[in-house]
C-alpha positions in Angstrom: -21.7 41.4 42.6 -23.6 44.0 40.3 -25.7 42.5 37.3 -23.2 43.4 34.8 -20.6 41.2 36.6 -23.1 38.6 37.1 -24.2 38.8 33.2 -20.3 38.6 32.1 -19.8 35.6 34.8 -22.8 33.8 33.2 -21.9 34.3 30.1 -18.3 33.0 30.5 -19.6 29.9 32.3 -21.7 29.1 29.6 -18.9 29.7 26.7 -16.7 27.2 28.8 -19.2 25.0 28.7 -20.4 24.9 25.0 -16.8 24.8 23.9 -16.3 21.6 24.8 -18.9 20.2 23.0 -18.3 22.0 20.0 -14.5 21.1 20.0 -15.5 17.3 20.5 -18.1 17.6 17.6 -15.3 18.9 15.2 -12.8 16.4 16.9 -15.0 13.7 15.9 -15.8 14.9 12.4 -12.4 15.8 11.9 -11.4 11.9 13.2 -13.6 10.4 10.9 -12.8 12.6 7.7 -8.8 11.4 8.8 -10.1 7.5 8.9 -11.7 7.7 5.9 -8.5 9.2 4.1 -6.4 6.6 6.0 -8.7 4.1 4.5 -8.5 5.3 1.0 -4.9 5.8 1.3 -4.4 2.1 2.2 -6.7 1.0 -0.7 -4.6 3.0 -3.1 -1.9 1.4 -2.2 -3.4 -2.0 -2.3 -4.3 -1.1 -5.9 -0.4 -0.1 -6.7 0.8 -3.2 -5.2 -1.8 -5.1 -7.1 -1.0 -3.7 -10.6 2.7 -4.3 -9.8 1.9 -7.7 -9.0 0.5 -8.2 -12.2 3.2 -6.3 -14.2 5.6 -8.5 -12.7 3.7 -11.7 -13.1 3.3 -11.0 -17.0 7.2 -10.1 -17.3 7.6 -13.9 -16.3 6.5 -15.1 -19.7 8.1 -13.6 -23.0 6.3 -11.5 -25.1 6.6 -9.3 -28.1 7.2 -5.3 -28.5 3.5 -5.2 -29.6 1.9 -7.8 -26.5 4.4 -5.5 -23.9 2.9 -2.4 -25.2 -0.6 -3.8 -24.9 0.0 -5.0 -21.2 1.3 -1.6 -20.4 -1.8 0.3 -21.8 -3.9 -2.1 -20.0 -2.5 -1.6 -16.7 -2.4 2.0 -17.3 -6.1 2.2 -18.1 -6.8 -0.2 -14.9 -4.7 2.3 -12.8 -6.8 5.1 -14.2 -9.9 3.4 -13.4 -8.5 2.9 -9.8 -7.7 5.9 -9.4 -11.5 7.5 -10.6 -13.2 5.1 -8.3 -10.9 6.2 -5.3 -11.8 9.8 -6.3 -15.5 8.5 -6.3 -15.4 7.2 -3.0 -13.4 10.5 -1.5 -16.1 12.2 -3.0 -19.2 10.2 -1.9 -17.4 10.5 1.6 -17.6 14.6 1.6 -21.1 14.6 0.2 -22.4 12.7 3.0 -20.6 14.0 5.6 -20.7 17.9 4.4 
């Protein structure tokens, strides 16, 4: 083997050895990111289920139109706040892992 062939061979071996480490590191980060999104999705679903349960429970009792409107405003306010909290958690995750 001449020196050029040896150099190319050495580079290809180093490349093969380095790539799996980089791929594994990327896969680990990607898996961590995916798990974080799965957690936030489950939390989001839970928030919606909780708000729906509150809504249904409140409708078990008679209420005036004014009370009904007030109930829906409160639920919408809680819904928006829950979304802000989830977005903040999402942003915090990305800030820590970027």
